[in-house]
N, C-alpha and C positions, 0 to 999 in steps of 0.2 A: 636663321632659326630652322632646324628641321623637323618634321613629324609631328603631332596633333600638340596644341599650343593653349593655354588658358589664359585670361585677362585677368588680373584683378584690380577691382577697382576701390581704393582707398580714401573715402569720403569724411569729412569732419561733420554729416547730419544726413540722412537717410531723404528726408522729403526734400530738400535743397537739390542734392544730389538729383533726383529722379528728375524734378523739375528741371533744373539747367542743363543736366547731362547724362540723364535715361536714355536719351535716341541712341546714346556708343554701345551700353550693352545687348541693346536692341539690334542693331545694326551688325555687331558680330554674332548674335545670335543667330540671325537669318543666313549667315553665312558659313556656319558651321563650328563657331569659334567659341571654347565654353567661356564663361566670364562668373566671377566671384565678386561681391563688393562686397568691404569690411566698412562699416560705420561703430561708434562709440554706442556703449550700449546706451537704453532708455533713460533718461536721464529718473531721479529716485524721489526729485522733491517737485517744485511746480512744472507743470508742461503745459505750454503755449507756443500756440501756430501749428509750426511743423511735427512739434513734439508729444501733440497729443495723440493719443491712442487712436483715434480714429482716422487720424491724418497718416500715421504711419503702416496701418493699415491697407489706406488706401495708395498710399506711395508704394508699398509692394505690389498690389496688383497692378500697377503703370509700369510693372516690370516682367519680362517672360519667364513664364515659369521653371524653365530650366534653369535658371538666374538663383546660382546659390548667396544667399543675404547671410553672412555672418558678423558678430558683436566683437567690436576690442572692448578691451578691458579700461575704460575711462569714460568718464561721464564729462561732458563739456559744460553742465552748468557748477559743476563740482570739481574743477581738476586737482591732481596731487602729483605728485612726484613719483610716488609708487604706482600709482595707475600706468602712468605716461613709461616708467623703466617695464613694468609688466607687457604695456602696448607693444614696444621696442622689441621685447622678447618672442611675442606673440608671431611676429614681421619677420624676425629673423628665421623663427623654425620653421614659417612656410615656405620662406625663398630657399631655404636649407633644401628642403623634400622636393620643390617645384622648381626643377632646372627650366625646363621647357615652360617658360612662363615670361611674362612681361607687366609692368606695373605703370598703373596710371594715379597720378595721387591728387588729390582736390581739397584745398584747405591749409591753411599756415600748421595747425597741430599735425596733421596727417602727414605734409611736409617733410617737417623737420623730425620727428618723432619714429614714424615710419621710413621716411629716405635714408637716415644714418645707418641702419642697419642692410636697408637694400643698398650703397653706394660703397658699403665695405664688403660687400659680396659680388658686387660690379653687377650688379641683375640690370636688364632694360629699363628705364623711367622715363616716363612722361612726368613732369612736374606742372601742372596746373596752377600757373600762379594770377588767378583770377583778379588780383589788384594788390598792390604793393601796401596799402593803406596808410594810417596817419603816423606809422613809426619811421616811417622813410621822409616825411617834409613837416615834422612837427619840433618847435622850437626850443622846447622844454629841456631842460639836462637830462630827466629820465628817459625821454623819448630819445635822445641823441645816444645814450647808452641801450636802447634798445634796436635802435637803428643799427649801430655797432653790431650787435651780439648776432641780429637776424641777419645782416649780409656776410658778418664772417659765416653764419653756418651755410646760406645761400651760395658764395660763391665756392664753399667745397662741396656741397651735393653738385652742382649744375654743371661741376668740372669733371665727373664722370668719366670715364672712356664711351657708358653707356646711357649717357644721361641726356635728355632733350627736355627743352622748356618751353613752353603756351600759354604767352601775355594774350592780353585783351586790348592793347592799346600800343601804338608805336613810339611812346615816350616811355611807356617801364620797358621797352624793348633798349632802346638807348639807353638808357641808365644801367642794364643788366651789363651791357656793352661795354659802356665807356667807365662807368664805375665801378662796376664788379671785377672788371677784364671774364666775362665769359663771351665763347666765341658766338660772334653771330652768326654761323651756321648752325648753332645749338638751339637758336633762340626762333621761334614761329609764332605770328601773330595771327590770331583768331577771331571775329570778330564779334568780340564775348561769347556769351552763351549762346547767341542768334535765337531767330523766334519762327515758329512754325507760323507762314501767312494763314494755314487754314484753321489755326486754335486762335489768331488773332486776326480775322480777317477787314479788309476794309472796309470801313464804316462812313455811313452820309454825315455831316454834320450835324447837331442835336438840332432837336427844333426850335423855332424863335420862343424865348420866355425871358423873364425880365428878372428874373435870379440865376443865375449863371454857376455852374459849380467849376473848380479848381480842385483837380483828385492831385493828391500825394502820396504817391505808391511807393514810398522807402519804408526801411525799419524805423521803429520809432525810437531811434539813437540822437542821442544829441549833438554827435559827429556827425549824422546827417543831416543835420540843419533843420530839424524839427521845431524846433523853436522860435529860429529866424522864419521859418514858413509861419506860424502861428502869426509871429509879428506883422507880417506882411499882411495876412489876413485883415490884423484889426488897423491898419492903414488904410485900406481898400475899404472897410467899414467906414473910418471917418470920409471917406471921401464921396461918401452916401453911393459907393457900387455894391448891389446888391447880390449878393452871391453866398456862397457856404463853400469852406475848405475842407473837402474829405480826407482822413488820413487813415490810411489802410496800415494793414499788419497788427500785431500784437506787442504786449514787452515782453522782451525779451531777458529774462531772469540770469541768462548765463553772459552779460555781458554788461561790465560795468559803465558804459555809457546809455543805458536803457533809460527811457521815463520809468518813471513809477507811478504805481494807480494816484496816489495823492496828487502828484503831479501833474497829470492827465486831468482828473478833477478839478484843479485849481484853473487849469487854462480853460476846462469847460466853463468856467463862472465866471472869468475875467475878459475871455474873450465868446461872445454869443454865436459868430459864423463860422465856428470850428467844429467839424464832428469827429467822432472818432469810428469808423464803422466797424472795427473790429478784423481779424483775419479770415481773409477771404481765400477758400480753396482754388479759385480760379479769379483773377482782374479783371476778367474781360467786361464779365456786364457792367463794372466800373469806367473804364471808357467809352461803352456804349454811351452812359450817359452823364459822361463830364465835356467842359467845353474847352479845358484848358487842362494840362499837365507840367506839375513843378519840383524838381528832382532840385532839393537845395542843398545838396551835401556840401561839408566844408572840408572833407579831406579827397586823398588823391583814388580815384577808383580804377577798376579795369576798365569796364564799361558797363553803364548800370544796365540792366535787361529793361527796366521799364522805359528807357528811352527807347530803345527799339519797338519795347511793343503798342506805345504810345504813335509812332511812327508808323506802324505796320496798321495799326485802326484808324490813322489819319487825324491823330489831334495834335494839336502845335504846344507846343515845347516849350518852355522855359527852363535853363539850367544854368547853374554856377560854371563860370571858367575857370575849371580846375582840369586835371589830368583824369581822363578819362570820358568825361562828358564831353569835352571839348573833341575826343577822336568821333563824334557823330555830329554834335550840332555845330555849324557852322552858322555865326550869328549875320542874324538879317536873311538868310536862306534856308535851313532847316532847321530854324529853331531862336530862339533869343537867349543871349549868355549874358549873367548877370555875374559883380562882383560876390564871391564865398563870405558869408557870414554879414550879408550888407540886404537886411528889410526893406528898405527902402526902396533899392536899386528891383529888387523882388518884386513891390508894388507898381512900380513905375512900369515893368518889363508885365506883369500881369492884367496892369488899367489899358496897355495898348493891344493886348489880344482880346482882351474883352470887349472892347469896342469898336475895333477895326477890323472889320468882318474881312473886307479885302487880304489886309495882314495878313489874317490867320489861314485864309483858303491858299493863300500864296504857299504860306509854311511849310503847311500841315501835307500838300502835296508835292513838293520837293522831298520834302523828309521821306516820304513814301516810294519817292523814285529810288532817291538814296537807297533806301532800305531793300529793296527788290535787287539792288544792282552788287550787293556782296553782304548781305547781315542775314542771312536767314538759317536757320537751322540746319538745313543741308551742307551751306557751305563751312559751318563749324565742323560738322561729322566729317566730310571730306579734309578738310586740312589737321584734323585729328590723327584722322587715318593712314593719312599721308605721313605725318610724323609715327606711326608704329611702325608705318611701314618702313620708314630709313632705318627702324631699329633691329630689321629682319622678321617681322611679325608676318606670317604668310595670311595675307586676306583673300581668301581664295573665295570665288565666285558661287554665290548659291546654283543648284540646279535651275533649269528653268521651270520643271513640273510644281516645285515650292516657292517658287514667287508669288507673291498676293499684292494684292494694289492696298494701299496704307487706311484703315479705315478712317472714315471720315468722322471728326470727333460729331458729339450730339450737340442737336441746336439748342441755342438758348429757350429758355420758356418763359412767355410774354402775358402777360394780365393782357383784359380784352382793350385797356384802354391803352396797350403798347408799352406798357413801363416792365425794365428788365428787372427781375428780381431777385436781389443780393442776398447774397448768403449771411444774415446778421447773428450778431452776439455781444458777449461781451467781448472789451480788449485784451483778454487772458488767453 
């Protein structure tokens, strides 16, 4: 590509995009490359977590002022065929007019709905496949049909002469190469979304206390294993292990696997050791207060960012032995792996880390060293930019006079007693 260029990001949600990939438009802007971010229109119904108006505004402020943010005509919490067709038409018209442009697509709906017109026009595209999800490994006939449809679409999209794919673990790359017959040179593996060690700094172990805290920093989805984690907490309580299990995030009305408010209330009644702290704008204070992090997901992931956050902060990890989690967690070295959907296995692993301080210390230090070796946000940005450069995007260097040091995130506020305050509220 010659001359000025614009990079379009097409994402499934503004807040999630900024948290995971906001470093990409910031990088481009510092180098004089224009960036536009397309996201779905704001949900018309219940707004939770990232979809709350205050969080949408906060996410927008984290992008450079010059970033153009536009809306696509669909609501992720109320998908309709007509809205998806309008979305495809909007992207087609943009791509027709913007010849000197490249596109980065994040999320299944943007990858497919926006990817089809871009593939038709042979525009340079980077598809961010942050995880293949349950459709690619579930046994039911409906999921097998979903897998066939998704695989057929991906096979077509990723075969474009100007298509590149980024996945978050090597097992997903092997699946695309061997099962979907995508050329290996088209597929790059990045360390998940990466984590900035300045935002999630290494922490000392929490002070000795009788009541331990287990953090479960996953979306409140049944497929994420939240019910398994709650059952594991009940088993720990039955064994006399004094603890609380904290669930972050909020109800997601746009996902059929989400817990409902009545289900949450029933869990709190039945298992008094669990606590739903609600959506948190940043989870760093949660890591500062917890003893162990549990990732109980049941389906194949890309690479859960929470695993990298826990490793960066120095918190020992228990995770399920499935695609994505085992990309980082090596059983007995950087964490403990347990069987997906097995609360008893989770309870045993948690019990070991809550009672064996030497083991917990060894695991957290080895996980931190592995994190520093190639799982930072900077590594993710570099590999993504290398992929864009392979498509001909001119990533010119910014002038020396424009360079500035990266701002340091504000310090956490602590009470006189040393307790870090959380952003609390309802789970919605």
